[in-house]
C-alpha positions as CSV (number, residue, x, y, z in Angstrom):
1,M,92.0,79.8,97.6
2,Y,92.8,76.3,96.9
3,R,95.5,76.1,100.2
4,L,93.5,78.0,102.6
5,T,90.0,75.4,102.0
6,D,92.8,72.3,101.8
7,K,94.2,73.9,105.4
8,V,90.8,75.0,107.0
9,F,88.8,71.3,105.7
10,K,91.0,69.0,104.9
11,S,89.4,67.8,101.9
12,K,91.5,68.2,98.6
13,E,87.8,68.1,96.4
14,Q,86.0,70.7,98.3
15,A,89.4,72.7,97.7
16,L,89.6,72.2,94.3
17,L,86.0,73.0,93.8
18,T,86.0,75.9,96.5
19,S,88.7,77.3,94.3
20,I,87.3,77.5,90.8
21,T,84.0,79.1,92.1
22,Y,85.9,81.8,93.7
23,V,87.9,82.5,90.6
24,S,85.3,81.8,88.5
25,F,82.7,84.3,90.0
26,P,80.7,87.1,88.3
27,Y,81.8,89.5,90.6
28,L,85.6,89.5,89.6
29,F,84.7,89.4,85.7
30,A,82.9,92.7,86.4
31,D,85.5,94.3,87.8
32,V,88.2,93.2,85.2
33,F,85.7,93.5,82.2
34,I,83.2,95.8,82.9
35,R,84.6,98.2,85.3
36,C,88.6,97.9,84.6
37,A,88.9,97.8,88.5
38,L,91.8,95.5,88.3
39,N,92.9,96.9,91.9
40,E,89.9,95.2,93.3
41,S,90.2,92.7,92.0
42,F,94.0,91.5,92.6
43,L,92.7,92.8,96.3
44,L,90.2,89.4,96.0
45,F,93.6,87.4,95.1
46,I,95.5,88.8,98.3
47,I,92.4,88.1,100.6
48,P,93.1,84.5,100.8
49,L,96.9,84.9,101.7
50,I,95.8,87.0,104.8
51,L,94.0,84.2,106.4
52,L,95.9,82.0,105.6
53,G,98.3,83.8,107.6
54,I,96.2,83.6,110.3
55,H,95.3,79.9,110.2
56,Y,98.9,78.8,109.8
57,L,99.5,81.0,113.2
58,I,96.6,80.7,115.4
59,D,95.8,76.7,114.1
60,D,98.9,75.6,112.9
61,G,101.4,77.8,114.9
62,N,103.5,78.5,112.1
63,K,104.8,81.7,112.9
64,L,107.6,81.8,109.7
65,M,104.0,81.1,107.1
66,F,102.5,83.8,109.2
67,Y,104.7,86.7,108.9
68,I,105.2,85.9,105.4
69,L,101.8,85.5,104.4
70,F,99.6,88.2,106.9
71,T,102.5,90.3,106.1
72,F,102.5,91.0,103.0
73,G,99.2,90.4,101.6
74,Y,98.4,93.6,104.3
75,V,101.1,95.4,102.6
76,F,100.2,94.3,98.9
77,S,96.1,95.0,99.8
78,I,96.8,98.0,101.1
79,N,99.5,99.3,98.6
80,S,96.3,98.1,96.2
81,H,93.1,99.5,97.7
82,L,93.6,101.0,101.2
83,V,89.4,101.3,101.6
84,L,88.7,97.7,100.9
85,S,91.6,97.0,103.5
86,I,90.1,98.7,106.3
87,Y,87.3,97.2,105.6
88,L,89.0,93.5,105.8
89,T,90.5,94.8,108.9
90,M,86.7,95.2,110.6
91,V,85.8,91.5,109.2
92,L,88.8,90.3,110.6
93,L,88.2,92.3,113.9
94,I,84.5,91.1,114.4
95,Y,86.5,87.3,114.0
96,F,88.9,87.8,116.4
97,F,86.0,88.8,119.1
98,I,84.1,85.9,117.9
99,N,87.0,83.9,118.3
100,R,88.5,85.5,121.3
101,K,89.4,81.6,123.5
102,K,91.7,81.4,120.7
103,V,92.7,84.6,119.4
104,F,93.6,87.2,123.0
105,K,96.3,84.8,124.1
106,K,99.5,86.5,124.9
107,E,101.6,84.8,121.9
108,I,99.3,85.4,119.8
109,I,99.0,89.1,120.1
110,K,102.1,89.4,120.3
111,H,102.9,88.1,116.6
112,F,100.0,90.3,115.3
113,F,101.6,93.2,117.1
114,V,105.0,92.7,115.5
115,A,103.6,92.1,111.9
116,S,101.2,95.1,112.7
117,V,104.7,96.8,113.1
118,F,106.5,96.0,109.8
119,I,103.1,96.5,108.2
120,L,103.1,99.9,108.8
121,L,106.9,100.4,108.4
122,L,106.3,98.1,104.5
123,T,103.7,100.6,103.5
124,L,105.2,104.1,105.2
125,N,105.4,105.3,101.4
126,F,102.2,105.0,100.8
127,T,100.7,106.0,104.3
128,V,102.7,108.9,104.9
129,T,102.2,111.9,103.2
130,S,104.1,114.5,102.2
């Protein structure tokens, strides 16, 4: 979360405050200690990696970091909690629609398609039933 906030807002103080707030959020403690839902709490740490990967592609143009963070973040999220991964995808589609001038370019869509193929290939053991 620190890296994401630092990249987006370019303020180390704000990034530190945001990451401390994010990690100490009461829902996370309730997930871990009361509900024992470790898969959901794991996903809450993966979401900033996915968002950072999207930021690297759209705003920085760093394709390698996009593929690493976005692909492996989504693979870990699907293997961790499939339902929340679907919800995350719906939220990202709304974000993409809002920022359609930046996102719906041929080059960006091509990279999302390649990353989606990698994600599908890496999660075949989970998504395809025998």
